[in-house]
N, C-alpha and C positions, 0 to 999 in steps of 0.2 A: 441605427446604429450609432454613427458618430457624430452623422448630421443629427439625434435630436442631443445627445450630452453637449454638441456647439447651440442648441438653438436652450439648451438648460442654462451656459453657461454667459451665452450672451444674454439673455435676459438675466440673470444673477447680476452677470455685470448695471447689467439699466437699472438695478432695483438697485448696488451701492452711490451711480452717479448722483441718482431722485436725491437721493437718502443725503448723499455731500452737501447736494445745493441744496438741499432744504436746513442744512444746517450751515449755510454759508450766509445767508440770505433773511436775516432780520425782518422777524410777527408786524415787532412795532421798533420804531426809531425814535424817540422823543430828541428834539434839536432845542440843545439847550445852551452852544458853547454862542451866541451873536447874541443876543440880550440880555440886559441885564432892567428894564425900563418891564418889560412885560413874562408873565408867563409863560415858561419851554412846552413847545409845541408837540403832540407822541404823540403820531401817526399810524396807523396800520401802511407798511412799507408790503407787504403779503397784497392786503387788496389792491396795492395801484398797480408793484408785477403783473398782476392774474390780467390789467384796465391799457398797462399800455407797457414798451420796451424801456426797457435801462436805462438803455442812451438818452432817452427824452432827460433822465433828472441828466443823468452818469451824461451828459454831453460831451467830457473825452473822453471818453471810451465804449469808441461807438464799438468794439469790440464784445464789450460786456451785453452776457444773453442769460437767460438762466443753466443753458446750458453750459456756462465758460464759466462763474463763478468760482464754481469750484478752486482753479485755475488761474483766477486774478486775483490780484493782490486790487482791489476793490479803493475807490477815491471817494470822501465819503466830501457835502458841499462844502464845507470848508477849511479845506484843504486846498482850496483859489477863492472862494468868500468871503472867508474871515478878515483876515487883512490881502488883501489885493493885489499885485503890483501893477500894472496896468488899471491907468484913470478911468478905462471904460463897462473895464469888469465890473456888476453889477455886486456890494456890497453886501451881505448880512445883515453887519450891524446894521444900516440904517432903518428911522421909520415907517417912512417912505413907501407909499402904495406905487410906490413909484421907483426907486432907487433902490429897495431891499428884493433881492434875488427871488427870494422865497413867497415873499406877497405879490413879487411878474407871473414868474412863471407858474406859482398852485395859483392864489387866484385867480390871476387868466385863464387857465385849463378849470377849476373847478366853475368859473364864472359860466363857460361853453360846455362847458357837459349839464348844466342845470337846464340851458338854453334850450340846447340841442333836446333833454329830459329832463320834462318838470316835476318829473317823482324820482331825480336824480339831487340825494340828499348828499353833496356836495359844499362845506363848509365855506361863504367868502364878508360872515366880517369879521372881527376882532375877537367879539368872542367867543365863537365860537372856533377857535383853535385857538389863542391863546382864552384857555378859564380862570375866574377870579378867582383869586385866593380864600 
């Protein structure tokens, strides 16, 4: 009987933790702080989280996972990439494909995904991420 109650309690705890994680990680994110010349970019955070580890994008938070997100303060990209302290840190305000952190990380990953599987629909062109007004 005690085992059964323990399992029920454990199951309830897991459900609460999963629900808390779902609430902590947003389904969609709009990147609007970095650019004035292009339209903001909205992307499916939940879909990206299902395809890659959190630390792929949140590279300064190696301990960030779906299991730990509810207990950690998540650092957004602009925390470091809006006004970089170091010259070698890519800025999100640059327009260049080789200097903007989103262009470097996102477009590179999308191109690799499409190359690996032509059926993948990952945007790689400017207007596919930055919609025309």
